[in-house]
N, C-alpha and C positions, 0 to 999 in steps of 0.2 A: 504494499499499499502505502501512495505517498501523502506525506505530511507535510504541511506548508505553514510555516510560523508568520503572519503578516502582522506589520505593525497597526497600532489603533489610533487613527491620526482622523481625527472629523471634520479635518478642514481640507481632507483629501478627495478629489471629483470620483463619481462613481467609474467614470472611465479609467481612470487612472488606478484606482485598486483592481479592475480589472486587469489592467495592462501588468502592473503588480505580480499579481498572482500567475498569469503566461508567463511572466518573463523568471518567476521564481522556477515554474514547472520545467521552462528549457531548461533552465543551468542544473535542475535534477535529472532529466533525462540524457542530458552530455553535458555534464561538468566544467564551467569556462568559455561555455558559447558565448555569452551575453558578458563583457566587462563592465560591471557597477558603475564604473567612471566616467561611461558614455552616456549616460541615462542622465536626463535633466530631471534634478528632485528638489528644486526651491521651492518654496509655498505658494506662488502665484507663474505658472504657466501662460505664457502666450501663446497661439492658435500655432504659430511656428515652432515652438520648443515641444508641443503637445504630439504635433504630427510627427517628428523628428524620432518621440520615443515610440510611437505607433511605426515607423517606417522599420527600427531599428529591432521592434520584436518582431516583425512578420517575413523580415531578412533574414532573421537568425533561425525561425521557425522552420524557411523554406530550406537555410544551408543543412539542417540536422533530417532533413528528409520529409518534411511537412507539406501536401499539398495548398499552394496558398492561392490558386487562381482565381476562386471568386468571393476573393475577401480583402477588403484594405481598410487603410487608418479609419475611414466614415465609419466602417462597420464596428469599431470599437468605440467610437466616439456615442454612435447611437445604440451600442447595446444589444446587435442583433444576435438573439440569444442562438437561431438554429446555426448560424457560420460559427460565432465562439465556439460554441459548446462542439462543433466537427474539430476546428483545431486542436481546442483541448484535449478530445478523444483520441489524435494524432500523435500528440507529446505525449501522453500516456500511454499507450502503445508502443513507442519509440522508447521508455524507461522499460517497460517491461520486456523488452526483448534484447535490452541494451547486454545481456551477460550470453545471447547465444551466439560465441565468435569463438575460435579456439584460443584466442588470446587472454579472455577473461574467463573460457571453460575449456582447458586442455583435455580435461577427460572426453569431451566430445567426438575426439577422435579414434573412441572405441565405435563409432556409430560406420567406418568406413575399415575398409582392407589394405590398402597399400599408399603409398604417395600419392598416385595418380588421381585416385577418388578423394586424398584430402586436398589436392587443388580444386576441384572440384568442389567440396564439400565448402571450402574457404567464399566460392563467388556465388554461392548462394545467400538469397535472402533471407534476414532472418526467421521468417513465419517458416519459408521452407525448412527452414532446421528443425525449426519445432516440429515439424509434420515428421520429418526423418525418424526423429528423436521418440515420438510418441508411437509410429511405427517399430521402431527397433524394439520398445518396451513391450507393446501388444504383441510381436512373433513370441516375445519371451513366455508372455502370458499365455498362448496358444489359441489365440485373437487370429484365423484367417483371413481377414477381410483386410484391406488398404485404405487407410483414411488420407483423403487425399484435399478434405478442406474442413473448417470448422463449422461446417453446416448443416446440409444436407445429411453426411457421414456420422454424425454425432448426436441428430435427433433422437434415436432411438436408445442414448443412453447405453447401450452396448459396451461400446468401445471405453467409457468412461469406466463402466464397473470390471471391466479386466484391466485396464491402466493403474486403476487403484488398490488393486487386489496384488499386483505386482510388485509396486511401489511399496506398500504399507500392507503387507497381508496380517498384520497383527491388529488392524482396526478392521479388518473384512466384515461383512455381515453374510453370512453363507445363504440368505435368502435372496440377496440380489441378483444373481444370476440366476434364479429362477421365476422371477417376476417377469410377466408378460405385460403390465401395462407402465408404455413408457414414462408416464408423469410418476407410476410408484419409484420406477427404477430408478428416476432423476432424482425423487426424494432420497433415496436411500444413497445414491452416490453423495449428496451434497451432504448428507449428515457422515458418512465415510472421510469425505472432504474435510467436515469439523474435527473429526478424531484427530485426523492427522495433523491439525492446526492452521490450515489452509483457510483463509476469510473465503467470503463469497463474493466474486463479484459478478452473478447472476443468479436468477431462480429456477425452478424447474421448469417454469413456461419459457424461460428464455432458453432454457437447453431443446425440450421439445418442440419448439419454433424455429429452432436453427438461428439463432440471433450470433451471426460470424463475429461479429467485434467482441462480444461478452464472452463466448467460448473460448476464443482465443486468448482473451484476457485469463481465463480460467486455467487453460491449460500452461500459459506462460507463468502465473503464482504457481503450480504444483511443479514444475521445471526448478523455478527458484528454491522453493522448498525443500523436495528432496525429486533429485533426478535421476537415481538408482544406478547413476554411471560408477564403473571404476573408479578407487583414489589410484590405483598404481598405473598409472597411463603408460600406453603401448610406447615402444622404443621404436619412434618410425624417425629416420636421420633426416625428413624432410622438415619436421617440425623444427628440429635446430637451427635451422636457416630463415627460421621466423624474425622479420626485423623487430627487436623488441627495445631497440637503443632510445632512449627518452626523447632525442633530438629527433630521431628519424620520425617517431609517432607524433610529435609536435608538429612537424611538417608534413607529415603526411596530412593529417586531420586540417590542416590551414587550407592546404591545395585543394582538399576533398569539397570543405565549407565553400571556397570561392567558386569552381566547377558546379556543385549543387544549387549556386546563387545566380549561374548564369543564364538560367531557365527552358535550361535541357531538359527533355522528356524523361530520358534514364536516367536514374537516381545513382550515383557511386557510393557502392559500400564499403569497396575497398579499392583504393586508388592504383595500389600495384596489379590487380587481378582486373579488376573490370574496364579496363582501356586497353587491356593486350590485343583485341581482336581492331582496334582501331577506330 
């Protein structure tokens, strides 16, 4: 879960408080994205200074991978709920998927067999890696179907029941796999998740209706809480060549943010891998 501590200042305008919350979310999702010194924070802001703040926030959201095509600075000022909530949901999604890479979670190498597969894994978007991880665990549980999305493939809650049983068998309920009604099965799945200590991002209705964003958030939270991967990472020589130098990481992120801010339709996850095909 993401918790934000916002200052209680009665003189702050509504759009400034909204901007403050979004700015904090962006820096939680990708630390260091927005330099606090670049924000106009004086008590009374003129229209140009307010616009600078909103523009910086939108550009930063775009740089970390958010789609901001249909939202502008005026939408912040007018507080258009559906647009602002859409942006916030994208930022939260990025934060939830932040650990789905080999640098943050080297144990993910367990999902592949050789260095060629590692290269392919590095080039995948985080949600694709999450799906691969889920299917890897489901295979261990004896589940024969392949989950290819977080909507129709999980609506019957069957995949969730098998996933949680293999990750936390000590909290399993034998009747979960026997129940035929999807709503009842979804209820038992969420109770299992509660016993594991996973906070709920969704309801039984969200599962059976196949809400893609909420189901993705649920699976991502399960991954963060208990991924079921071995603590003894495979010794694959390719991993030793991954750039882990602090300076290289900082420069890679700077160039990646710059490229993503140019308005290209393709989002760059890894500058070393995603530009190889030209």
